[in-house]
FIKOLTOR-29745 format. One record per residue (C-alpha): residue in one letter; x, y, z. Coordinates in steps of 0.001 Angstrom, whole numbers, padded with zeros to 6 digits, always signed. Last residue first. Example, Ala and Ser with C-alpha at 12.3 -4.5 7.8 and 13.67 -1.06 7.14 Angstrom:
2
S+013670-001060+007140A+012300-004500+007800
***
This chain:
796
P-009253-020956+039470P-011915-020356+036792D-011885-022923+033973P-011062-021668+030490S-007371-021910+031305W-004790-019731+029665R-001398-019602+031358R+000097-016617+033168H+003787-016431+033919V+005367-013162+035000P+002634-012610+037550P+001167-009120+037762P+002641-007062+040575P+000683-007212+043829E-001669-004297+044410R-000622-002078+047266L-003116-001545+050030L-003835+002004+051189Q-002454+003369+047958L-000797+006786+047649R+002675+006030+049007P+004942+008921+048206A+007333+008964+045235V+010959+009648+046084R+012515+012479+044087D+016318+012470+043901A+016433+011850+040153N+013839+014599+039664P+015841+016012+036744G+018761+013812+035741P+021473+012119+037759P+024782+011609+035941R+025294+008029+034678R+028160+006425+036518S+031582+006003+034936G+032380+009709+035144A+034739+009395+038132R+036596+006727+036167W+037668+009223+033530P+041365+009508+034513E+041436+005701+034971P+040189+004928+031469W+036899+003044+031899R+036855-000708+031416A+033598-002158+030165G+034431-005782+029321P+036469-006170+032504G+033453-005279+034647A+031027-002556+035541H+027385-002467+034511N+025054+000177+035876R+022819-000338+032846E+023160+003146+031347A+026792+003155+032507A+027603+000129+030383A+026038+001644+027266H+027918+004859+028137L+031150+002903+027976T+030302+001555+024520W+029059+004884+023136L+032124+006825+024313P+032709+008286+020826D+029081+009549+020898Y+027448+010732+017675L+030326+009392+015584H+030157+006201+017651A+026431+005942+016878R+027324+006286+013223G+029516+003190+013248V+028570+000305+015519A+030042-002971+014323V+028679-005945+016210L+030700-009080+016940D+029917-012798+017014A+026871-012700+014741R+023303-013975+014584G+023854-016108+017674A+020683-014912+019394L+022797-013583+022273L+024900-011499+019925V+022155-009906+017844S+020013-009214+020924D+022904-007617+022820A+023636-005282+019911D+019970-004348+019552D+019826-003462+023259F+023024-001473+022917G+021325+000757+020371S+022823+001862+017063I+022865-001216+014895A+021888+000414+011605G+024350-001612+009527V+026935-004145+010576A+027114-007670+011957I+030632-009076+012322T+031037-012766+011610P+032935-015655+013134L+033436-018509+010646G+031229-021595+010916T+030712-021295+007162A+026965-021779+006622A+025656-020550+009985R+028007-017562+010051V+027207-016609+006464L+023449-016633+007034E+023706-014896+010419A+025810-012105+008952F+023254-011869+006151P+020385-011660+008621T+022152-008669+010264Q+021838-006363+007263Y+018457-004838+008200G+019523-004288+011811R+017263-001294+012236G+015938-000184+008864Y+016926+000407+005262P+015297-001892+002721P+018060-001593+000086R+017184-000455-003437Q+020402-000436-005481H+020591+001630-008691A+024097+002945-007937V+025634-000498-007916V+027839-002229-005328E+026818-000016-002405G+024990-003024-000964T+025530-005396+001912S+027774-005860+004950V+029236-008977+006497D+032595-008416+008204L+033962-011932+007895A+036326-013520+010391D+039708-015295+010449A+040168-015218+006668G+042692-017834+005541A+041915-018957+001995G+039391-021570+003120A+037439-018948+005041L+037420-016732+001947A+036063-019591-000165R+033399-020431+002403G+032265-016813+002609I+032105-016475-001172A+030054-019683-001398V+027672-018381+001263A+027265-015064-000566E+026739-017016-003799E+023881-019005-002264E+022376-015787-000897T+022459-014328-004399T+024786-011609-005689G+023047-009373-008194G+020590-010081-010995P+018003-007658-009649A+019443-005086-007223W+019956-005082-003471D+023617-006094-003997C+023660-008733-001264A+026498-010259+000765S+028711-007194+000408I+031976-008415+001882R+034443-007244+004510V+037431-009498+005120L+039178-009858+008472L+042720-011036+009258P+043355-011534+012944R+046955-011420+014193G+047966-014952+015160A+050227-015465+012179P+051721-012192+010960W+050370-010886+007619V+052790-011787+004812A+051317-015038+003475R+047761-014050+004397V+048121-010959+002209A+049099-012995-000858T+046314-015514-000238L+043755-012739+000247V+044790-011001-002971E+044738-014211-005014L+041384-015094-003443P+039908-011717-004406L+041310-012144-007946R+039915-015650-008495L+036474-015192-006947R+034903-014049-010223H+036234-017253-011792A+034613-019548-009198L+031508-017360-009409P+030979-018170-013062G+031830-015536-015704G+034883-013401-015077Y+038512-013521-013925R+039527-016420-016235D+038370-014433-019287T+034805-013533-020267R+034472-010390-018182R+031095-008896-017285N+031925-008194-013634T+029775-005351-012289L+026337-006929-012000P+027759-010432-011522S+029316-009224-008266L+032650-010652-007094F+034976-008597-009307S+033182-005423-008259S+033825-006270-004620L+037571-006572-005258L+037626-003089-006845H+035315-001252-004453G+031582-001741-004879H+030792-001797-001191G+032616-005048-000437F+036006-006774-000627Q+037660-004327+001768L+040472-006203+003501E+040661-005874+007280L+043878-006163+009283V+044075-006472+013049D+046739-005706+015657F+048276-002730+013832G+051911-002043+014749A+053221+000006+011812R+055285-003039+010826A+052101-005059+010385A+050452-002291+008386R+053524-002047+006154E+053402-005755+005437A+049708-005438+004617A+050462-002531+002266A+052974-004699+000406A+050492-007573+000090F+047725-005290-001149D+050037-003630-003680A+051279-007014-004966T+047705-008161-005621V+046915-004882-007395A+050082-005197-009496T+049057-008662-010686L+045690-007192-011631Q+047358-004407-013598I+049504-006856-015547D+046523-009111-016215N+044441-006294-017701A+041910-004102-015909E+038925-002959-017940H+039410+000798-017932P+036894+002844-015976V+034164+004988-017575P+033899+008302-015747S+030890+008904-013502G+027748+010911-014225T+025717+008008-015593D+026559+005854-012608W+029432+003708-011315P+030846+003435-014833L+031125+000036-016559A+034308-000888-018433S+034604-004295-016795P+036717-005711-013969A+037515-002169-012872I+040338+000328-013338L+040279+004088-012889P+042690+006638-014332W+043214+009660-012085G+041119+012682-011222E+041305+016262-012370A+037714+017498-012350L+036979+015036-009594P+033861+012901-010014R+031038+013773-007589G+030883+012047-004189V+027348+011243-003044G+026303+011171+000608D+023536+013722+000051P+025319+016205+002334G+028376+016051+000077P+030783+013177-000461V+034466+014202-000745A+035316+014421-004427S+035694+011347-006574A+038719+009658-008104G+037665+006168-007012R+034406+004215-007133R+035575+002424-010319G+038282+000675-008334A+038376+001802-004697H+041405-000293-003755T+041197-001097-000098L+042983-001724+003168Q+041182-001507+006500I+043256-000902+009610G+042958-002424+013054L+043669-001277+016578P+043382-003280+019782T+042414-001184+022828D+045481-000764+025051S+044862+002937+025572V+046781+006139+026434A+050278+005623+024994R+048877+003039+022596V+047007+005804+020759A+050200+007802+020245D+052155+004701+019203V+049499+003808+016609L+049603+007352+015207R+053407+007377+015040R+053373+004031+013223W+050726+005355+010822A+052991+008293+009977A+055995+005988+009502E+054026+003732+007145Q+052927+006785+005187H+056546+007985+004881D+057593+004563+003616A+055021+004443+000829W+051917+002481-000186L+049744+002945+002880G+047123+005517+001940P+044856+008134+003479C+041758+009515+001731R+041400+013188+000800D+041737+012892-002982T+038810+010491-002934A+038301+006715-003226R+042020+006058-003382G+043244+003059-005387E+045067+005212-007963P+047603+006241-005321S+048060+002637-004159V+046995+000432-001242A+044299+002866-000153T+043171+003229+003454M+039389+003270+003766G+039186+003110+007538A+040960+002835+010840I+039503-000041+012857V+038773+000052+016596L+038297-003182+018544G+036755-004046+021923A+034989-000713+022213G+035440+001268+025458G+035553+004893+024393L+039297+005368+024927A+040072+003665+021609H+037283+005708+020013G+038771+008968+021238T+042259+007967+020148L+041007+006931+016723Q+039194+010233+016269A+042064+012398+017532R+044613+010626+015326D+042380+010815+012276F+041788+014505+013012G+045507+015124+013159S+045720+013543+009746P+046681+010116+008464L+048672+010746+005281A+047244+010768+001757D+048276+014443+001337P+044711+015768+001427S+043923+013513+004409T+040731+014677+006175F+038193+012545+004335T+036997+011187+007712A+036115+007647+006603L+034866+005463+009437P+036231+001921+009452P+034205+000003+012024V+034199+000655+015787V+033748-002910+016958V+031834-004061+020024R+032098-007667+021232N+034082-007122+024428R+037536-007671+025917L+038998-008815+022611E+041648-011522+023001L+043987-011753+020018A+045622-015068+019117G+043215-015640+016252L+040065-013857+017292K+039212-014557+020941L+036004-013041+022270P+035240-011415+025608R+031776-010645+026979F+030575-007051+027256M+028204-007188+024287P+026388-010140+025835P+025301-008144+028905V+026798-009486+032146G+023931-009868+034641P+023823-013633+034368S+027314-014894+033602G+028186-015880+030100G+028549-019191+028315F+025592-018772+025981A+023692-021305+028111T+024157-018995+031098D+022834-015987+029213V+019887-018053+027967A+018999-019035+031533D+019415-015455+032748V+017113-014316+029932F+014361-016674+031076A+014813-015739+034726P+014539-012037+033909D+011069-012415+032360R+009426-009202+031177A+012252-006734+031901R+014815-009216+030570L+012750-009663+027420N+012605-005866+027164G+016369-005592+027271Y+017286-008508+025017T+014915-007311+022361V+011361-007724+021116R+010718-005373+018207R+013604-006796+016191S+011150-009204+014456R+013188-012323+015298T+013708-011537+018990L+011495-014362+020316L+012835-016859+017802N+016472-016101+018582F+015815-016388+022313A+014198-019803+021827F+017036-020950+019570R+019629-019786+022097D+017958-021785+024851I+017171-024864+022756G+020646-025307+021337Q+021300-024089+017822G+021559-026461+014869T+018011-025615+013780R+019037-022034+013148R+019687-021948+009414E+016668-024223+008968I+014428-021326+009988T+015002-019456+006731E+011369-018754+005831F+010595-018357+009536W+013158-015582+009898E+012035-014002+006624L+008465-013683+007918S+009647-012233+011236A+011814-009609+009527Q+008947-008808+007177A+006533-008529+010092A+008784-006027+011875R+009103-003937+008721Q+005371-004311+008080T+004549-003017+011548S+006647+000099+010970E+005053+000519+007553V+001594+000267+009102V+002263+002868+011768P+003909+005233+009270R+000956+004761+006850R-001807+005267+009409E-001672+008981+010137A-000808+010169+006632E-003364+007773+005154Y-006173+008997+007377G-005164+012630+006904A-005220+012297+003126L-008612+010628+003280A-009985+013320+005581E-008436+016154+003574D-009988+014887+000366L-013296+014330+002143T-013410+017903+003339P-013506+019671+006740Q-011358+017152+008656E-012038+015858+012170S-015226+013862+011598L-014059+011959+008521A-010608+011623+010095A-012068+009867+013146A-013848+007244+011061L-010656+006646+009081A-008475+006333+012206L-010847+003906+013945A-011257+001740+010875D-007502+001644+010260E-006948+000536+013865L-009489-002239+013373A-007791-003345+010157L-004334-003265+011751K-005428-005510+014632T-007234-007861+012259G-004029-008441+010301S-001390-008170+013064G-000581-011523+014598I+003233-011221+014495S+003643-014542+012724F+000611-013668+010598H+002728-011636+008195A+001676-008064+007587S-000812-006858+004998H-001610-003518+003448A-004373-001582+001699A-006799-004389+000886D-005664-006134+004058G-007143-003358+006196L-008801-000367+004518L-008642+001032+000992V-010260+004331+000016V-012547+005311-002851N-013561+008976-003246R-010862+009780-005854H-008637+006694-005758R-007130+006096-002354W-004553+004017-000508S-001526+005192-002475A+001830+003535-003202N+000249+000277-002103R+001854-002577-000171V+000491-006080+000202T+002669-008856+001612T+001399-012084+000137F+001562-015301+002135R+001497-018512+000196I-001465-020839+000498W-002111-024450+001467R-005805-025034+001991S-008229-024706+004877A-011748-023602+003967N-012429-024322+007627P-010395-027230+008944I-010410-028669+012474L-007358-030621+013628R-008202-033268+016193H-007099-033965+019741G-005210-037089+020781D-002403-035244+022523L-002067-032679+019725H+001683-032099+020082G+002768-035698+019530A+000246-035995+016723L+002125-033424+014666L+003032-035625+011693E-000235-037531+011745A-002412-034430+012144C-000473-032725+009352R-001132-035687+007046R-004850-035644+007894V-005054-031907+007128S-003165-032451+003878A-005679-035062+002765L-008536-032806+003870D-007588-029928+001580S-010603-027833+002580E-013543-026604+000480G-014594-022944+000733R-014460-022424-003027A-014588-025771-004797S-011643-028134-005054E-009109-029219-007636R-006366-031579-006537A-002881-030076-006791A-002746-029403-003048F-002595-033108-002236A+000286-033745-004638D+002112-030656-003393F+001910-031933+000180G+004346-034711-000664A+006747-034030+002219R+009510-033241-000302H+007343-030508-001824W+006603-028841+001508A+010234-029160+002588D+011391-027343-000545A+008715-024641-000258A+009390-023851+003399A+006723-025175+005742E+003922-023692+007837V+001118-025114+009964I-001209-022623+011673F-003159-023975+014670T-005689-021611+016254S-006995-022995+019529R-010477-024074+020526T-012703-025134+023414A-012689-022395+026060S-011816-019827+023433Y-008908-018303+021511P-005937-020487+022363Y-002661-020115+020452A-000677-022065+017879H+001994-021113+015341V+003378-024362+013949Q+006615-025121+012161L+007478-028041+009910V+011138-028548+009047G+012723-030773+006414F+011827-033915+004455D+013389-036346+006948Y+011569-034523+009724R+012498-031581+011949E+009878-030131+014306V+009410-026528+015399I+006337-025828+017520F+005668-022253+018612T+003032-022007+021316F+001174-018927+022548A+000055-020249+025899E-002256-022744+027601F-003195-024600+024439V-006777-025830+024173K-006767-028963+022026D-009940-028710+019978T-007809-027698+017025A-008033-024935+014445L-006502-024618+011018W-004791-022085+008740M-002445-023699+006235Y+000967-022397+005267R+003275-022602+002293C+006588-020742+002208H+007595-019085-001099R+006508-015508-000570E+004129-013383-002663D+005133-009706-002640L+002261-007677-004082D+003239-004066-004826P+000106-002084-005640R+000022+001156-007629F-003185+002440-005946S-004083+004890-008705E-002937+003015-011821P-004003-000281-010254H-007652+000821-010337A-009890-002256-010604A-007339-004542-008930R-007490-002515-005713T-011264-002745-005705G-011117-006487-006374S-009111-006872-003193R-007151-010107-002934I-005892-009274+000581G-009308-008259+001742D-012413-006443+000594A-012390-003576+003076A-012909-001061+000278V-014519+002042+001766V-016524+003965-000822L-017389+007578-000007D-020011+010045-001265Y-022019+007242-002814E-023672+006731-006205A-020766+007538-008540S-018182+005690-006466L-020534+002735-006153R-020739+002556-009953D-016969+002795-010227V-016601+000050-007625P-018684-002449-009511P-021692-003485-007403A-020900-005206-004098P-021849-008847-003845T-025015-009305-001794R-025191-012537+000160Y-025286-010344+003251R-026422-006721+003176V-025440-004752+006284D-027518-001539+006542V-026187+000296+009588A-029066+001068+011963L-026879+001734+015050E-028157-001314+016929A-027721-003417+013792C-024119-002238+013405R-023432-003218+017014Q-024905-006652+016382R-022661-007134+013371L-019671-005985+015439V-020437-008575+018111A-021040-011273+015488R-017821-010406+013666L-015870-010706+016922R-017584-014022+017609N-016498-015189+014151R-012914-014160+014808D-012893-016223+018007L-011055-014094+020533A-007511-013609+021781A-005859-011482+024452F-002113-011662+025000G+000359-010364+027584H+004124-010834+027260G+005392-011425+030800G+006597-014955+030332S+009112-016944+028298T+008796-020713+028298R+011247-023271+026926V+010204-026735+025826E+012348-029670+024724G+012148-032403+022099A+014245-030508+019580Y+011949-027478+019764R+008776-026512+021565I+008824-022784+022321D+006143-021725+024797I+005101-018078+025067D+003423-017019+028293S+001180-014043+029167W-002374-015378+028936R-005905-014209+028171A-008736-015903+026266F-011231-013150+025742E-014994-013682+025945A-016051-010850+028260S-013540-008619+026484I-015581-008858+023271A-018852-007500+024631A-017314-004894+026921F-015119-003554+024134V-018040-003289+021730L-020054-001370+024301P-017107+000826+025258D-016800+002108+021677A-013909+004458+020936R-012240+004409+024363A-012336+000641+024860I-011465+000029+021210G-008347+002184+021495D-007275+000467+024726L-007776-002873+022999T-005448-001821+020187E-002681-000896+022648D-003175-004047+024705S-002468-006056+021565F-005118-008256+020060V-005032-011820+018743V-007543-013319+016326G-008866-016879+016477F-010399-018968+013693G-011148-018033+010136F-014383-018056+008215E-017909-018702+009437N-020923-018210+007210D-023838-017029+009356R-024584-013781+007536G-023943-015323+004159D-021074-014404+001874R-020981-011625-000752E-020925-008795+001782F-021989-005211+001012V-022135-002706+003892T-024424+000310+003511I-024054+003484+005547D-026560+006364+005395R-025187+008980+007762D-027647+010728+010089P-026110+009067+013157A-022777+010888+012687L-020078+009690+015127Q-021894+006422+015866K-022471+005830+012185A-018749+006206+011399L-017855+003987+014360A-020276+001205+013395A-019322+001264+009709F-015610+001275+010544Y-016046-001709+012868L-018022-003627+010247G-015432-003068+007509G-012463-003940+009711P-014062-007018+011293G-015060-008493+007913A-018229-007306+006255G-016709-006364+002899I-017236-003405+000595V-018426-000396+002591A-020624+002210+000915I-021036+005617+002518R-023780+008196+001942R-023592+011300+004119V-020188+012779+003438A-021193+016434+003250R-020970+018219-000104P-018083+019949-001778A-018903+022313-004662A-018991+021948-008444D-019328+018212-008113P-016611+016155-009759R-017641+014467-013017G-018242+010718-013264A-021635+011019-014913R-023329+009956-011688D-021635+012802-009843P-018051+012543-008699A-017201+012893-004997T-015600+016204-004045S-016534+015715-000441M-017065+017536+002847
***
């Protein structure tokens, strides 16, 4: 049913059936929706408007996932039969890099000429009596909205429908800086092929895959700087008509990549340099108008998702129209069903997009690690499922990494300073807020003991203040007095009595984030009614409800440096193996580093070199008293997630400065510097910053943030994105997380050492039906599919 407006733009008094549907755009998504909607209700009057000609060909090959193909097979077997007869199928991915090739198998691809897909869908629409009008631009959307019960806007990434009603759709268009050009070649690749070549101007990368017996898609991409240095900007500046190709650039690409084309040609089709735009919309509908495919959302081509998402949208929208009683409910149901799927895909695509944008960070890696890094770039493919697909490939990368096949990366040792860690897992500082007298509590002792027994390579006690006014809350521990040092010594001795796991302690001064109550369920700590004076680089409160701090003077800053050094000496005497300084998360030293929180005009403010002065003074003073050989870590916020905040270039400069001042490793976090931050939370969302700093400084880094699965941890380490992984909340959920990660994989070794009293529990307990043995139900067993399958148009 519908509440579509009448011709005067007023809603009807009563809902009416959705019988007349207009579709804008005869791409695969629009045609597939029209066919499905007509199939489900043959009496519907469906008109598709397409400005281009019936036989105009745009685009090259499209890639499908097995999941999408299963949906097509069930929804319309005739369409599935027609397209599957022409698929190019293969399972290998080739990575061509630094003059070498590595192949990973077991992936599974099916590709098809996009124009053949359109032809099949066009034929299906004709069979179902859908009115597809070529060379007929759609009337204005408001007119269509008045004349039809439903308008489906499948008009692409530059949707005119979306532009007509920005107040309803509220689009967010994120145009990236890389340039890419979509081409084809008559070289038929045998696998999905990534080509990464370095030239004097920078890196060119190619995404290539076969889609027919005679063609392959060939997408050339370059970062903006490399693109300009290569001279492509001069070619692109020439004016051309719609549908015309940049032939000068095509010839230049053919010359540069001739070694991979083997004498074959590049084939353009309206091929010009463009920048990818990620499309997001707050809403996908305006009254009786709904967006579909790229008009509603886009995801970077490096995960091959555009046509796939459009076809899935079409299926979901057609189904919702038949399942729901009213149009409003159908459109709401469509969006509710598809949005989580799309946003999940967009998160993976964004990670992949950013990986390729910053590919030069990784071009110093060896071929094996580089290939693994590329394959795991989106975080959807991981160490574990790569091993399940192609164990030989992962074994080769393991060996190149310096490990033994079968030993997961997280269970390999690492030397920091003179300290040997038995594995790469860190329990980061976890605030308990259980210290009303600023002493480590019984809970602190129990938590640290449990984590030390839980198998991690390093356990760090957290948020320990270097002075009374440096506390974040009135229930945080400190290390500014003799009795506190003695209490920490007793705690360290108690843990050492049952475990030899190295222990660290994080020292901090909370700055303007101090004098707050223990955070509530929302994670926010309200200001204490009777707090203490706060200092900060500038008199800027944390948020509108926080007290205004005093701008610290030179005497106070000198005292802060002395407090850190004194607390470090106490930590050493208390027996801690590792010291971490908190220079992130908006605490005092962090707020000196960020341009959003440091507005000073003296020698501690202004350019980054001045903003670094106090943190470097503190680090230098601590380094002078902290015992040589014991690792000294520094945690930083490499990004503020707010406009005008710390840039990637500044994060690198900060890392280099801290390395030069004596840091042994950097704990690379992000955010919590300003209250108005907008971080893109998700699995491993902070890891790229650890990789950035590691690549630029050569210093070991710790990756933090939403790393909760051992598979993610292994992927981060083997790809070389970090040297250690900090796993926080998962250790609160399960203090034995590290040992259980070993048990899950039946791994035993020096990196996963169970406490002797618990050794009987080192194997995973059997679950329901663990003792069931499946009977043989096949007369002749089918052989398992081959790990490696190449595409060949010729039958074997």
